[in-house]
C-alpha positions as CSV (number, residue, x, y, z in Angstrom):
1,X,-0.1,0.0,0.1
2,X,1.2,3.5,-0.9
3,X,2.2,6.0,1.9
4,X,-0.8,8.0,0.7
5,X,-3.3,5.1,1.5
6,X,-1.9,4.6,4.8
7,X,-2.3,8.3,5.6
8,X,-5.8,8.5,4.5
9,X,-7.1,5.1,5.4
10,X,-5.6,4.9,8.9
11,X,-8.9,6.0,10.5
12,X,-10.4,2.4,10.9
13,X,-9.1,1.8,14.5
14,X,-10.7,5.1,15.5
15,X,-14.0,4.3,13.9
16,X,-14.0,0.8,15.3
17,X,-13.4,2.2,18.9
18,X,-15.9,5.0,18.5
19,X,-18.8,3.0,17.2
20,X,-18.3,0.5,20.1
21,X,-19.5,3.0,22.7
22,X,-23.1,2.5,23.7
23,X,-25.1,5.6,24.6
24,X,-25.3,4.2,28.2
25,X,-21.6,4.0,28.3
26,X,-21.2,7.5,27.3
27,X,-23.3,8.8,30.0
28,X,-21.4,6.6,32.5
29,X,-18.1,7.8,31.1
30,X,-19.2,11.5,31.3
31,X,-20.2,11.0,35.0
32,X,-16.9,9.1,35.8
33,X,-14.8,11.8,34.1
34,X,-16.7,14.7,35.8
35,X,-16.0,13.0,39.2
36,X,-12.3,12.3,38.3
37,X,-11.4,15.7,36.8
38,X,-8.7,16.3,34.3
39,X,-5.7,15.8,36.7
40,X,-6.7,12.3,37.8
41,X,-7.8,11.2,34.4
42,X,-4.6,12.4,32.8
43,X,-2.6,10.7,35.5
44,X,-4.7,7.5,34.8
45,X,-3.6,7.8,30.9
46,X,0.0,8.2,31.9
47,X,0.0,5.0,34.1
48,X,-2.0,3.0,31.6
49,X,-0.4,4.2,28.4
50,X,0.9,0.8,27.5
51,X,-2.5,-1.0,27.7
52,X,-4.2,1.9,26.0
53,X,-1.8,1.8,23.0
54,X,-2.2,-2.1,22.9
55,X,-5.9,-1.6,22.9
56,X,-5.7,0.6,19.9
57,X,-3.5,-2.0,18.0
58,X,-6.0,-4.9,18.5
59,X,-8.7,-6.1,16.2
60,X,-12.3,-5.7,17.4
61,X,-12.4,-9.5,18.2
62,X,-9.2,-9.3,20.3
63,X,-10.8,-6.4,22.3
64,X,-13.5,-8.8,23.4
65,X,-11.1,-11.2,25.1
66,X,-11.4,-11.8,28.8
67,X,-8.4,-9.8,29.6
68,X,-10.0,-6.7,28.3
69,X,-13.7,-7.4,29.0
70,X,-12.9,-7.9,32.8
71,X,-10.7,-5.1,33.2
72,X,-12.4,-2.6,35.9
73,X,-10.8,0.4,34.0
74,X,-12.0,-0.7,30.6
75,X,-14.3,2.3,29.9
76,X,-11.5,4.7,30.8
77,X,-9.0,2.7,28.5
78,X,-11.4,2.8,25.8
79,X,-12.1,6.4,26.1
80,X,-8.3,7.3,26.1
81,X,-7.8,5.0,23.1
82,X,-10.6,7.0,21.4
83,X,-8.9,10.3,22.3
84,X,-5.4,9.1,21.0
85,X,-6.9,7.5,17.8
86,X,-8.7,10.7,17.1
87,X,-5.6,12.7,17.5
88,X,-3.7,10.2,15.3
89,X,-6.3,10.5,12.5
90,X,-6.2,14.3,12.6
91,X,-2.5,14.3,12.5
92,X,-2.3,11.9,9.6
93,X,-5.0,13.9,7.7
94,X,-2.8,17.0,8.2
95,X,0.4,15.5,6.9
96,X,-1.0,14.0,3.8
97,X,1.3,16.2,1.6
98,X,4.2,14.3,3.1
99,X,3.6,11.6,0.6
100,X,4.6,13.7,-2.3
101,X,7.5,15.3,-0.5
102,X,9.3,11.8,0.6
103,X,10.4,11.1,-2.9
104,X,10.5,14.5,-4.5
105,X,10.8,17.2,-1.9
106,X,13.4,18.4,0.6
107,X,13.9,17.5,4.1
108,X,12.8,21.1,5.1
109,X,9.5,20.5,3.3
110,X,9.1,17.2,5.1
111,X,10.0,18.8,8.5
112,X,7.4,21.6,7.8
113,X,4.6,19.3,7.0
114,X,5.2,17.2,10.0
115,X,5.5,20.5,12.2
116,X,2.2,21.7,10.9
117,X,0.4,18.5,11.9
118,X,2.1,18.5,15.4
119,X,1.5,22.0,16.0
120,X,-2.2,21.7,15.5
121,X,-2.4,18.5,17.5
122,X,-0.5,19.9,20.5
123,X,-2.4,23.3,20.5
124,X,-5.6,21.4,20.4
125,X,-5.1,19.8,23.7
126,X,-6.7,16.3,22.8
127,X,-7.0,15.0,26.4
128,X,-9.3,18.0,27.1
129,X,-12.0,17.0,24.6
130,X,-15.2,15.0,25.0
131,X,-16.1,13.8,21.6
132,X,-19.6,12.9,22.1
133,X,-22.4,15.4,21.1
134,X,-25.1,16.4,23.5
135,X,-22.7,16.4,26.6
136,X,-20.9,19.3,28.1
137,X,-17.2,18.8,28.3
138,X,-16.7,17.1,31.7
139,X,-13.1,18.5,32.0
140,X,-14.3,22.1,32.0
141,X,-16.9,21.8,34.7
């Protein structure tokens, strides 16, 4: 597969994770995050980053295995995976021009394209977003 296809089609893990959230889980998650607050949630993400990234890399059927389903923190792991996956999709969409630069452009153009994607990602503060419509942002309450 070409680099361009990887960049524009890498949204599948994000979509799989997003559509797996039931509306009742979103409500429960909103309440949990509101109670936890941003600082404790962010600490949770840092401590559990290895599992969160592993969760992103799995096929949906692998996410249904006992190890994951019985994890008491699964809802927060899934949410962090959704946030990271969303940011990944945003980043990859921003750096699509890189596919033309790799073989024909300069390293400065490459660096600039990556910098654009990273700048927008870091300024956007992805761990402060609640991506489900109809809910106030629990981190800003």
